C-alpha positions in Angstrom: 0.2 0.1 0.4 1.5 3.1 -1.3 -0.3 5.2 1.0 -1.0 5.5 4.3 -4.0 6.4 5.5 -3.2 8.9 8.7 -6.4 11.2 8.4 -9.4 9.5 7.3 -11.8 12.2 6.9 -10.6 14.8 4.3 -13.3 17.1 2.8 -12.7 16.7 -0.7 -15.7 14.7 -1.0 -18.2 17.3 0.4 -18.6 18.9 -2.9 -20.3 15.3 -4.1 -17.5 14.0 -5.7 -14.8 11.5 -4.7 -11.4 10.1 -6.1 -10.5 7.3 -7.7 -6.7 6.3 -7.7 -5.7 8.0 -10.6 -5.9 11.3 -8.7 -9.2 11.9 -10.9 -12.5 12.7 -9.7 -16.0 11.8 -10.1 -19.7 12.4 -9.4 -20.9 10.3 -6.1 -24.0 9.4 -8.3 -22.2 7.9 -11.4 -22.5 5.1 -13.0 -18.7 3.7 -11.7 -19.3 5.0 -8.2 -22.4 3.2 -7.9 -20.8 0.1 -9.3 -18.0 0.7 -6.8 -20.2 1.1 -3.7 -22.0 -2.4 -4.6 -19.0 -3.8 -4.4 -18.0 -2.9 -1.3 -22.1 -3.7 -0.5 -21.3 -6.9 -1.2 -17.8 -7.8 0.2 -19.3 -6.6 3.6 -22.5 -8.7 3.4 -20.1 -11.3 2.8 -18.1 -9.9 6.2 -21.5 -10.9 7.8 -21.9 -14.6 6.2 -18.3 -14.8 7.6 -19.0 -14.1 11.4 -21.0 -16.7 11.5 -20.0 -21.1 12.3 -18.8 -21.8 9.0 -17.3 -25.2 8.0 -13.5 -24.4 6.7 -14.2 -24.8 3.2 -16.2 -22.7 3.2 -14.7 -20.0 5.0 -11.4 -20.3 3.4 -13.4 -20.0 0.0 -15.3 -16.6 1.1 -12.2 -15.1 2.4 -10.5 -16.2 -1.0 -13.7 -14.0 -2.6 -13.6 -11.2 0.2 -9.9 -10.1 -1.5 -11.1 -11.0 -4.8 -13.7 -8.2 -4.3 -11.2 -6.0 -3.4 -9.2 -6.5 -5.9 -12.1 -5.1 -8.2 -12.8 -2.4 -6.6 -9.2 -1.2 -6.3 -9.3 -2.2 -11.0 -12.9 -0.3 -11.1 -11.3 3.1 -9.0 -8.3 2.8 -11.9 -9.9 2.5 -14.9 -7.6 1.2 -17.4 -5.8 -1.0 -15.0 -6.7 -5.0 -15.2 -6.3 -6.9 -12.0 -8.6 -9.7 -12.5 -7.3 -12.3 -15.0 -9.0 -16.1 -16.1 -7.6 -17.6 -13.0 -10.3 -15.4 -10.4 -13.1 -16.8 -12.9 -11.4 -20.4 -13.2 -11.1 -20.4 -9.3 -14.6 -19.8 -8.6 -16.1 -22.3 -10.9 -13.2 -25.1 -9.3 -15.1 -24.4 -5.8 -19.0 -24.2 -7.8 -18.1 -27.6 -9.2 -16.5 -28.8 -5.8 -19.6 -27.9 -3.2 -22.0 -29.0 -5.7 -20.6 -31.9 -6.3 -22.5 -33.6 -3.6 -25.6 -31.6 -3.0 -29.0 -34.0 -4.3 -30.3 -32.6 -7.9 -32.8 -29.7 -8.1 -36.0 -30.3 -8.9 -37.6 -27.4 -7.6 -37.1 -23.9 -6.6 -35.7 -22.9 -3.6 -36.6 -20.0 -1.4 -33.9 -17.8 1.2 -34.0 -19.7 4.2 -33.1 -22.2 6.2 -30.6 -21.6 8.6 -29.2 -18.2 9.5 -25.7 -18.5 7.6 -27.7 -20.0 4.9 -30.0 -17.1 4.2 -26.8 -15.0 5.1 -25.8 -16.6 1.6 -28.6 -15.8 -0.1 -28.3 -11.8 1.0 -24.7 -11.8 -0.5 -26.2 -13.7 -3.6 -28.8 -10.7 -3.9 -26.2 -7.9 -3.8 -23.8 -9.7 -5.7 -26.1 -10.0 -8.3 -27.3 -5.8 -8.1 -23.4 -5.8 -8.2 -23.6 -7.7 -11.7 -26.4 -5.2 -12.8 -24.4 -2.4 -11.6 -21.3 -3.2 -14.0 -23.3 -4.5 -16.6 -24.9 -0.6 -16.4 -21.0 0.3 -16.1 -20.2 -1.7 -19.5 -22.5 -0.2 -21.6 -21.9 3.5 -20.7 -18.1 3.3 -20.8 -14.9 1.5 -19.9 -15.6 -1.6 -17.6 -13.2 -4.0 -16.6 -13.5 -7.3 -19.2 -13.8 -9.7 -16.3 -16.3 -8.1 -14.0 -19.3 -9.4 -14.9 -18.5 -12.6 -15.6 -16.5 -13.0 -12.4 -20.2 -11.6 -10.0 -22.4 -14.2 -12.4 -20.4 -17.1 -11.5 -19.5 -15.7 -7.3 -23.3 -15.5 -7.5 -24.0 -18.9 -8.7 -21.3 -19.9 -5.6 -23.2 -17.8 -3.2 -26.1 -19.7 -4.3 -24.5 -23.3 -4.1 -23.1 -22.3 -0.5 -26.4 -21.9 0.5 -27.5 -24.9 0.3 -24.4 -26.2 1.3 -24.5 -24.4 4.7 -28.2 -26.1 4.8 -27.0 -29.3 5.1 -23.9 -28.1 7.3 -27.1 -27.4 9.6 -29.4 -30.4 8.8 -31.8 -28.6 7.5 -32.9 -29.3 3.8 -33.6 -26.5 1.1 -36.7 -24.8 1.5 -38.8 -25.2 -1.4 -40.9 -23.1 -3.4 -44.7 -23.9 -3.2 -46.6 -23.1 -6.1 -49.6 -21.3 -5.4 -49.2 -21.9 -1.4 -51.6 -19.3 -0.3 -54.4 -19.6 -2.7 
């Protein structure tokens, strides 16, 4: 880390702009800052999930993802500076395949719920989908990191699978959707 933060408040954002890593300033409501903020929110949601008792392999996977998301935030805050590689996505795909391997096949839609940890994984999944939408919006308006949308797409799938894994680890089953239940 090149610069150490010795003073947290700078007052430079009081006028509604924020600084990027390249020194430029952009409006806080810009699609870029919206994307960076949603990736940060996703990382915080994962932090809440990581505060739960989790199987070691799930904890290790999510800790790696938190570091990846910080890399993605760095890539977003310095336009044109690539950090994510295809290996980031391949690692998520390997984790997805590994965690999904022992789960029963899905025959029904499932609802977010079950154990607390599984529910928090579903919350993180929905924030991840929003971050993905923000990156798609950014990509349509200007340059977005080339691998970011793919990474977030795989991550949301991984979080769905991890919710199922966490329910099983807690001795709970998937919460199945019952069409027309309240008719």
